N, C-alpha and C positions, 0 to 999 in steps of 0.2 A: 636682738631682733631689730630689723630696720623698720623705722616708722614711714608711713606713707600718707598721703592725703587722698581721700576718696571723693571725686567729684559727683554732683548730683545725678548725671545720667548713669553713673556706675550703681548708685544707691537705687535708682528706679529699676535697673535690670536685677539686682539682687532681691528686692522686694517682689518683683514679678515672678522671679524664679521660685522664692520662698512660698509664693501663694499658688504655684503649680501652673502658672500661665506661660506658656510657651509658644513659640513659632508666630504663627499669623495672629493668634489670640491676642498677643502683645500689641499689635499695631506698630507703627513707626514711631519709636520714641524720638527719633531724630527728625520728625517731620515739622512742617511749618505750624505754627501755633502750640500752645501747651498740650501736653499729653495730659490725660485724666488723672493719672497718678501724680503728675508734676502740680496739677491744680490742688490736689489732696494735701501734698507737702507743703505747698505754699499757704494754704489755709490753716495747717497745723502750726507753722512758723508764725503766722499772722495772730493766731489765738494766743500763743505765748506772748508775743509783742504786746497785744492788746491788755492782757492781765497784768503784765509788769508795769505798762504805762499808768495803769489804774492804781498801782501799788499793791495789787494782789499777788498770790503766789500760786504756782500751778505744780500739783504732784502727779507723778506717774508712777504707781506702785511698782517696785522692783527696779525701776529705772533711775528716777531720782526726782529732785525738786527744784524748780525755778523760783527764784524769789528776788527781792530787790533790798539791797544793802545801803544803809545811809552811813556815809563815811564823814567824820567830823573833820573841820578845818585843822591843819596841823603845820608845824614848822618843816620846812625841807631846805635842801642846799642845792644850788645850781651847780652841776658837776663841772661845767666849763669854767665858770668864774669863781667858784667857792663861796659866793654871795649867799646869805640867808634869805629865804623866801617864804612867804605864806602860801601854803597850797589850800585853795578854798574847799569848803565842804561840798559833797556831791552825792548823788545816788548813783548806784551802778547795779548791773544785773549779776546774779550769783546762781551758781548751780551746785547743788550738793548731790553726789552720786548715791543712789539707792543700794541696798543690799545686794540685789541681784547683779547689777552693774559691776559693784566693787568685787565681788565674788569671781564674775567672769573674767574681769581684768587679772585679778589675783592668780587664777588658774593658768594663765598663759606661761608657756615654758619660756625659759631664758636661754634658748638654743644656742 
């Protein structure tokens, strides 16, 4: 199965279709200024970023959990020179897929 990247406008059309909003009810998603659905998606992403920046986690039942992972400092190797280097400690975002998402992906056919 070929992998593809879905862009924001495609996601918005998919959500509007799932909500049963068609034709003129949709408005013009390609108009100047953000579409109301786009503002909603931006607010959702912003809420995830805000929670993670505070060190909090955010769970969406059946979908997954966004959290912050603390990585310890460790030794590494520069692949170009072969020289040993120290990789500093850092915090990074982590996503764990929930049961519903895992099952949906697992059920995809391997056509």
